[in-house]
C-alpha positions in Angstrom: 116.5 84.4 182.1 119.4 85.1 184.4 121.2 82.0 185.7 121.2 80.9 189.3 124.1 81.7 191.6 125.6 79.6 194.4 124.0 79.4 197.8 126.2 82.2 199.2 124.9 84.7 196.7 122.8 86.5 199.3 122.0 86.5 203.0 118.4 87.4 203.7 118.6 88.5 207.3 114.9 88.9 207.8 111.5 89.6 206.2 109.5 90.9 209.1 105.7 91.4 209.1 104.2 93.7 211.7 101.0 95.5 212.5 100.7 99.2 211.8 99.6 99.9 215.3 102.1 97.5 216.9 99.3 95.5 218.4 101.2 92.2 217.8 104.8 91.2 217.9 106.5 91.2 214.5 106.9 87.8 212.8 109.7 86.7 210.4 108.2 85.2 207.2 111.4 84.7 205.3 111.0 80.9 205.2 107.6 81.3 203.7 108.7 83.8 201.0 109.8 81.8 197.9 110.7 84.9 195.9 110.7 88.7 196.3 111.4 91.6 194.0 112.2 95.2 195.0 111.9 97.9 192.4 113.6 101.3 192.2 112.9 103.7 189.3 114.0 107.3 188.7 110.7 107.9 186.9 108.6 106.7 189.8 108.5 108.5 193.2 108.6 105.6 195.7 110.0 102.1 196.1 107.8 99.1 195.3 108.1 95.4 196.1 106.3 92.1 195.7 106.7 89.0 197.9 105.5 85.6 196.7 104.5 83.5 199.7 103.8 79.8 200.1 102.0 79.7 203.4 101.7 76.3 205.1 101.1 77.8 208.6 98.0 79.8 207.6 99.7 83.1 208.6 97.3 84.9 206.3 94.4 84.0 208.6 96.0 83.7 212.1 98.1 86.9 212.0 96.0 88.0 210.0 97.3 89.7 206.8 94.6 92.2 205.8 96.5 94.9 204.1 97.2 96.9 207.3 100.8 95.7 207.9 104.3 96.8 207.5 106.9 94.6 205.9 110.6 95.1 206.4 113.2 93.2 204.4 116.9 93.3 205.0 119.5 91.4 202.9 123.2 91.7 202.0 125.8 90.4 199.7 128.3 88.1 201.4 131.6 89.8 202.0 129.9 93.2 202.1 128.1 93.1 205.4 128.4 96.8 205.9 126.4 97.5 202.7 123.1 95.8 203.5 119.8 96.7 201.8 117.0 97.5 204.1 113.5 98.5 202.9 110.6 99.3 205.2 107.4 99.2 203.2 103.7 99.1 203.8 101.4 96.3 202.5 99.3 97.6 199.6 97.4 94.5 198.6 97.3 90.7 198.8 96.5 89.1 195.4 96.6 85.9 193.4 95.6 83.8 196.5 95.4 80.1 195.6 94.9 77.0 197.9 97.3 74.3 196.9 96.4 70.6 196.3 95.0 68.8 199.3 94.7 72.1 201.2 98.1 71.8 202.9 99.2 75.4 201.9 98.1 78.4 200.1 100.1 80.8 197.9 99.6 84.5 197.4 101.5 87.7 196.5 102.0 90.6 198.9 102.4 93.9 197.1 104.0 96.7 199.2 105.1 100.3 198.7 106.9 103.0 200.7 104.7 104.4 203.5 104.7 107.9 201.8 102.6 106.5 199.0 99.8 105.8 201.5 100.1 109.2 203.2 99.9 110.7 199.7 96.5 108.9 199.2 94.9 110.5 202.2 95.0 114.2 201.3 94.8 116.9 198.7 96.7 120.1 198.3 94.9 123.3 197.3 96.2 126.9 197.3 98.9 129.0 195.9 102.5 127.9 196.1 105.2 130.4 195.5 109.0 130.2 195.6 111.9 128.3 194.2 110.9 124.8 193.0 113.4 122.9 195.1 112.1 124.6 198.3 108.5 123.9 197.4 109.3 120.2 196.8 111.0 120.0 200.2 108.0 121.6 201.9 105.6 119.1 200.3 107.7 116.2 201.4 108.0 117.3 205.0 104.6 118.9 205.5 102.3 116.7 203.4 104.1 113.4 202.9 105.4 113.6 206.4 108.5 111.6 205.5 111.3 111.3 208.0 113.7 110.1 205.3 116.4 112.4 203.8 115.1 114.5 201.0 117.9 115.9 198.8 116.6 118.9 196.8 119.5 121.4 196.9 122.2 119.4 195.2 120.9 120.6 191.8 119.1 123.9 192.7 116.5 125.6 190.6 116.3 129.1 189.4 113.3 131.4 188.9 110.2 131.9 191.1 107.2 129.7 190.8 103.7 131.2 191.4 101.3 128.4 190.9 97.7 127.8 192.1 97.3 124.1 193.1 93.7 122.8 193.0 93.0 119.5 194.6 96.2 117.6 193.8 97.7 114.9 195.9 101.2 115.7 197.2 103.0 113.4 194.7 100.9 114.9 191.9 101.8 118.4 193.0 105.5 117.5 193.1 105.3 116.1 189.6 103.7 119.3 188.4 106.5 121.4 189.9 109.0 118.9 188.5 107.8 119.6 184.9 108.2 123.4 185.5 111.6 123.3 187.2 114.6 125.0 185.6 118.1 124.2 186.7 120.6 126.9 187.6 123.5 124.8 186.3 122.3 122.1 183.9 121.0 123.1 180.5 118.5 120.2 180.1 116.5 120.9 183.3 115.5 117.2 183.0 114.2 116.9 186.6 113.2 113.7 188.2 111.8 112.9 191.7 112.4 109.4 193.0 113.3 107.3 196.0 116.2 104.9 196.1 117.5 102.9 199.0 119.4 106.0 200.3 116.8 108.8 200.2 114.4 110.9 198.1 116.0 112.8 195.3 115.0 115.8 193.3 117.5 116.6 190.6 118.1 116.5 186.9 119.1 113.3 185.0 122.0 115.5 183.7 123.1 116.0 187.3 123.1 112.3 188.0 125.1 111.5 184.9 127.6 114.2 185.5 128.1 113.7 189.2 127.7 110.0 189.8 130.4 109.1 187.3 132.8 110.2 190.1 131.5 107.4 192.3 131.8 104.4 189.9 134.7 102.9 191.8 134.5 99.1 191.2 131.1 99.1 189.5 132.6 98.0 186.1 130.8 95.2 184.4 131.9 92.9 181.6 129.8 90.9 179.0 131.6 87.7 178.2 129.4 85.4 176.2 131.9 82.5 176.5 132.2 82.7 180.3 128.5 83.1 181.0 127.8 79.7 179.5 129.0 78.0 182.7 128.2 79.2 186.2 131.6 78.1 187.4 133.3 80.6 185.1 131.3 83.6 186.3 132.9 86.4 188.2 131.4 89.0 190.4 131.1 91.7 187.7 130.0 89.5 184.8 126.9 90.7 182.9 124.7 87.6 182.8 122.4 88.8 180.1 122.3 92.0 178.0 119.8 93.4 175.5 120.1 96.6 173.6 116.5 97.9 173.5 117.1 101.1 171.5 120.2 102.2 169.5 118.9 105.0 167.3 115.7 106.5 166.1 116.4 109.5 163.9 112.9 110.1 162.5 111.5 110.5 166.0 114.2 113.0 166.9 113.5 115.1 163.8 109.7 115.1 164.0 109.7 115.8 167.8 111.9 118.9 167.3 115.0 117.6 169.1 117.2 119.0 166.3 115.5 122.3 165.9 112.6 123.7 168.0 110.9 127.1 168.3 109.2 128.2 171.6 107.0 131.2 171.6 106.1 132.9 174.9 102.9 134.9 174.8 102.5 137.6 177.4 98.8 137.6 178.5 99.2 141.0 180.1 100.9 143.0 177.2 100.1 140.7 174.2 103.8 140.6 173.3 105.4 137.5 171.9 109.0 136.4 172.6 110.6 133.6 170.5 113.4 131.3 171.6 115.0 128.8 169.3 116.8 125.6 170.3 119.2 124.5 167.6 120.8 121.3 168.6 124.1 121.5 166.7 124.8 124.9 168.2 123.8 124.2 171.8 124.3 120.5 172.6 127.9 121.1 173.7 126.4 122.6 176.9 124.9 119.2 178.0 126.7 117.0 180.6 126.9 113.3 180.2 128.5 110.4 182.1 131.6 110.4 179.8 134.5 112.8 180.1 134.4 113.5 176.4 131.0 112.4 175.1 130.4 112.2 171.4 127.1 113.5 169.9 124.4 111.0 168.8 124.4 112.5 165.3 127.1 113.7 163.0 127.6 117.4 162.0 126.6 116.7 158.4 123.3 115.0 159.5 122.5 117.9 161.8 123.3 120.4 159.0 121.0 118.6 156.6 118.0 117.9 158.8 118.3 120.5 161.6 118.1 123.7 159.5 114.4 124.4 160.2 112.2 124.2 163.2 110.2 120.9 163.2 108.1 121.9 166.2 106.7 125.2 167.5 105.4 125.5 171.0 103.3 128.3 172.6 103.8 129.0 176.3 101.4 131.5 178.0 103.0 133.8 180.5 102.1 137.1 182.3 104.7 139.7 183.0 102.9 140.5 186.3 104.3 137.2 187.7 107.9 136.5 188.6 110.3 135.2 185.9 110.2 131.3 185.8 112.5 130.7 182.8 110.3 127.9 181.6 109.9 128.8 177.9 113.7 129.2 177.4 114.4 125.7 178.8 111.8 123.6 176.9 113.9 123.1 173.7 117.0 121.9 175.5 114.9 119.7 177.9 113.1 118.0 175.0 116.2 117.4 173.1 118.2 116.0 176.1 115.4 113.6 177.1 115.1 112.4 173.6 118.8 111.6 173.5 118.4 109.4 176.6 116.1 107.1 174.6 119.1 106.2 172.5 121.6 103.5 173.7 119.0 102.0 176.0 120.1 98.7 177.6 118.5 96.0 179.8 121.0 93.9 181.7 121.1 91.2 184.3 124.0 91.1 186.8 125.0 89.2 189.9 123.3 90.6 193.0 125.0 93.5 194.7 123.4 95.5 197.5 125.7 98.4 196.8 123.8 99.2 193.6 120.8 101.5 193.6 118.8 103.6 191.0 120.6 106.8 190.2 124.1 105.2 190.2 126.4 105.3 187.2 128.2 102.1 186.2 130.6 101.2 183.5 129.9 98.4 181.0 132.2 96.8 178.5 130.4 95.3 175.4 132.3 93.1 173.0 132.0 93.6 169.3 131.8 90.6 166.9 135.2 89.7 165.6 134.3 87.1 163.0 137.2 85.0 164.0 138.9 83.2 166.9 140.8 86.2 168.3 139.6 87.9 171.4 136.9 90.5 170.5 137.5 94.2 171.2 135.0 96.3 173.1 132.3 98.1 171.0 133.6 101.7 170.9 130.1 103.0 170.3 128.4 101.3 173.2 130.9 100.8 175.9 131.3 103.3 178.7 129.4 104.8 181.6 125.6 104.4 182.0 123.0 105.7 184.5 120.9 103.0 186.3 117.4 104.4 185.5 115.6 101.3 186.8 116.7 98.6 189.1 115.0 95.4 190.3 116.5 93.2 193.1 115.4 89.6 192.4 115.9 87.0 195.2 114.6 83.5 194.8 114.6 80.6 197.3 115.8 77.7 195.2 115.8 75.4 198.3 116.1 75.8 202.1 119.8 76.2 201.7 120.2 77.8 198.3 119.2 81.2 197.0 119.6 83.1 193.7 120.2 86.8 193.8 120.4 88.8 190.6 119.7 92.4 189.6 117.9 93.6 186.4 118.7 97.1 185.4 117.7 99.6 182.7 120.7 101.7 181.6 120.6 105.1 179.8 123.4 107.2 178.4 122.5 109.8 175.8 125.8 109.9 174.0 128.5 107.8 172.4 132.1 107.1 173.5 133.3 107.3 169.9 131.9 107.9 166.4 132.8 106.4 163.0 
């Protein structure tokens, strides 16, 4: 568990509950909320949150809270008042309701999500959708999700023309279908994701995020000091409170899944012709972009030579030459290999709360290596460097009426090494 921070760790400006139709004035329930968590995830389309409430004023009955409310939370890190975090969400459900001893209060959990998730649940899309993928995604967001938030789809534009018949898919399902078919003009992996962070909706490749967000690291450099973290008084703003390396390497999965060598056959339904494209990792991985200026491959040249000579996987992609070129078959090998690389060097970390952080950012971490002696340990040259924040969870706990704890849990991905042995 992450350790608690001093009382000035966070300022919760308000947690306002309001009716969807505005029929009642909004009320601030920040004193009743003993803990709340806000989740961002590049693999999930919208923001989620949960609020743990100890209700001694029977707000649940008198307001009442029936799942038709909006909940807006705003908080900031002291000293950074111009970078507050503001999330406007819609109540999804109220669960785990329990009446406390002697009936003086009740506890329950309010689950909330972005309003677009509810709009998504009210309709289907049916019909043919034709055009560039980024344009189609933008249209779905504005026309069907009816979002007024910024939707960034052209930072990493797609190539090829999609001609897809959609049959009774909800808007977010349709976006996910197009995401899997999207091919990037610039980035070899075409590893597209669609997600919401505190800034906007984003449709781009993971490769784009790693390549571009490294320019915006600025002071987001974190240190893991096992000696200092033993005492809260020794902690500094950028200390890593807890760190766990979930996955370092899994070579058999890479080999059997075709990440070293894959064959993709495109079968033309109109002419009966077959075209074959081969992805050979040792020859093509240099085209990938990562968060390091000079990233090192996950595997050595000798390993690739030995185990990447033959195709481990063969895929068949149906196509018809009467339709526009979509480039899907030629991108599958690179996409599969790149995404598999991202499963290596996977970290979970806890850090002090910072409202400047959001999913899709790139940060730098410094990880010490065991020295076996009393001298100051050096940084681990395999694991240190820049990482993409793929998941982020703001955790704010009311420890007392005057003291709060604010930490952030993050999942970090990288896909490369800083150095090799």
